[in-house]
C-alpha positions in Angstrom: -117.5 -22.0 68.4 -117.4 -24.8 65.8 -114.9 -27.7 66.2 -112.0 -27.5 63.8 -111.3 -30.8 62.0 -107.6 -30.9 60.8 -108.3 -33.9 58.4 -109.8 -33.6 54.9 -111.2 -37.1 55.3 -113.8 -38.1 57.9 -111.8 -40.0 60.5 -114.8 -41.8 62.0 -115.3 -43.9 58.8 -112.1 -45.9 59.4 -111.4 -48.6 62.0 -107.7 -48.9 61.1 -105.4 -45.9 61.4 -103.4 -47.2 58.3 -106.6 -47.1 56.2 -107.3 -43.5 57.4 -103.7 -42.4 56.7 -103.9 -43.9 53.2 -107.2 -42.2 52.5 -105.8 -38.8 53.7 -102.7 -39.2 51.6 -104.8 -40.1 48.5 -107.1 -37.1 49.1 -104.2 -34.6 49.4 -101.9 -35.8 46.6 -102.1 -36.6 42.9 -101.4 -40.1 41.6 -98.1 -38.9 40.0 -97.0 -37.3 43.3 -97.6 -40.6 45.2 -95.8 -42.6 42.6 -92.8 -40.2 42.7 -92.8 -40.4 46.5 -92.8 -44.2 46.5 -90.1 -44.5 43.8 -87.9 -41.8 45.5 -87.7 -44.2 48.5 -87.3 -47.4 46.4 -83.6 -48.5 46.4 -84.2 -52.1 45.5 -86.0 -52.9 42.2 -89.8 -53.5 42.5 -92.5 -54.3 40.1 -95.0 -51.7 38.9 -97.7 -53.7 40.8 -95.8 -53.4 44.1 -95.3 -49.7 43.5 -98.9 -49.2 42.5 -100.1 -50.9 45.7 -98.0 -48.6 47.9 -98.8 -45.5 45.9 -102.6 -46.3 45.9 -102.9 -46.2 42.1 -103.7 -48.7 39.4 -100.9 -50.8 38.0 -101.4 -49.3 34.6 -101.0 -45.8 35.9 -97.9 -46.8 37.9 -96.3 -48.5 34.8 -97.1 -45.5 32.5 -95.6 -43.0 35.0 -92.6 -45.2 35.8 -91.8 -45.7 32.1 -92.0 -41.9 31.6 -89.7 -41.3 34.6 -87.3 -44.0 33.2 -87.2 -42.2 29.9 -86.3 -39.0 31.8 -83.5 -41.0 33.6 -85.1 -40.4 37.0 -85.9 -44.1 37.4 -83.9 -47.2 36.6 -85.8 -49.8 34.7 -84.6 -53.4 34.3 -86.1 -56.2 32.4 -86.2 -59.6 34.2 -87.8 -63.0 33.3 -90.8 -62.0 35.4 -91.2 -58.5 33.9 -89.9 -55.0 34.4 -88.6 -53.8 37.8 -88.1 -50.2 38.8 -86.0 -48.3 41.3 -84.8 -44.8 41.8 -81.8 -43.9 39.7 -79.0 -43.5 42.3 -77.1 -40.9 40.2 -80.2 -38.8 39.8 -81.0 -39.1 43.4 -77.5 -38.1 44.5 -77.6 -35.0 42.2 -81.0 -34.1 43.6 -79.5 -34.2 47.1 -76.5 -32.2 46.1 -78.7 -29.5 44.5 -80.8 -29.3 47.7 -77.6 -29.0 49.8 -76.2 -26.3 47.5 -79.2 -24.2 48.2 -78.7 -24.4 52.0 -77.8 -21.1 53.7 -75.8 -23.2 56.3 -73.7 -25.2 53.9 -70.3 -23.9 55.2 -71.4 -24.5 58.8 -72.5 -28.0 57.9 -69.1 -28.7 56.3 -67.3 -27.5 59.4 -69.5 -29.6 61.7 -68.8 -32.8 59.7 -65.1 -32.0 59.6 -65.1 -31.7 63.3 -66.9 -35.0 63.7 -64.4 -36.7 61.5 -61.5 -35.2 63.4 -63.0 -36.5 66.6 -63.2 -40.0 65.3 -59.6 -39.8 64.0 -58.4 -38.6 67.4 -60.5 -41.1 69.4 -59.3 -44.1 67.5 -55.9 -42.8 66.3 -56.7 -43.9 62.8 -56.8 -42.1 59.5 -60.1 -43.6 58.4 -62.7 -46.2 59.5 -61.2 -48.9 57.3 -57.9 -48.7 59.2 -59.8 -49.3 62.4 -61.7 -52.3 60.9 -58.5 -54.0 59.6 -56.6 -53.5 62.8 -55.9 -56.4 65.1 -58.1 -55.0 67.8 -61.3 -56.7 68.7 -64.0 -54.1 68.2 -67.0 -53.7 70.5 -70.5 -53.1 69.2 -70.1 -49.4 70.2 -66.9 -49.2 68.2 -68.6 -50.9 65.2 -71.4 -48.3 65.5 -68.8 -45.5 65.5 -67.2 -47.1 62.3 -70.7 -46.9 60.7 -71.2 -43.3 61.7 -67.7 -42.4 60.6 -68.3 -43.8 57.2 -71.6 -41.9 57.0 -69.9 -38.7 58.0 -67.2 -39.2 55.3 -70.0 -39.7 52.7 -71.8 -36.6 54.0 -68.7 -34.5 53.7 -68.2 -35.7 50.2 -71.8 -34.7 49.3 -71.4 -31.3 51.1 -68.2 -30.5 49.3 -69.9 -31.4 46.0 -72.7 -29.1 46.9 -70.3 -26.3 47.7 -68.6 -26.7 44.4 -72.0 -26.7 42.6 -72.9 -23.5 44.5 -69.6 -21.8 43.5 -70.1 -22.9 39.9 -73.6 -21.4 39.9 -72.3 -18.2 41.3 -69.6 -18.0 38.7 -72.1 -18.8 35.9 -74.2 -15.9 37.0 -71.3 -13.5 36.9 -72.6 -10.2 35.4 -70.4 -8.1 33.2 -71.3 -4.4 33.8 -71.5 -2.1 30.8 -68.7 0.2 32.0 -66.5 -2.8 32.8 -66.8 -4.2 29.2 -64.4 -1.4 28.1 -61.8 -2.5 30.6 -62.6 -6.2 30.5 -63.1 -6.4 34.2 -66.0 -8.4 35.6 -68.2 -8.1 38.7 -68.5 -11.3 40.7 -69.9 -12.4 44.0 -67.3 -12.8 46.7 -65.9 -16.3 46.9 -66.4 -16.5 50.7 -64.9 -19.1 53.0 -63.3 -22.1 51.3 -64.2 -25.3 53.1 
């Protein structure tokens, strides 16, 4: 029986695991995919050269692709004294996350889970929101500050989940089908609204 090699690149050629991982990534993805992967994780503006180095492409290729993505409003581009800098567009990234969440089969369950988490924080600290806890006269421990951070994250997550739920509902309403026999009476057939979070 022959050995099975799970890697597309010969692993005995590389002394450094990072070099091996880079070669494997380059072998299994296109230049555009790598640039998109890097820019999708870029929250602070970076030069095309920096992005090219991380994405394992030429600076020219990175700049061309980034300018195209900026024209499509997927990437933010800003001109500085030292040249153009690029980062992901936060609004586009947020909408992408919301569209992904809207497709989740467990969306309502996720909303309920986060609501329970928020209720637990409110009960634990007897506060309406994390800011109320922060501005209180109480000296907060590191664990309490960690809870404040997690509480804020949960509030943001609930906001995103609710937006996803509204998007999902809007999509369902947009796909409402008018049946031929219903046209005469004016009634429409729609999907059930389900549980309102």
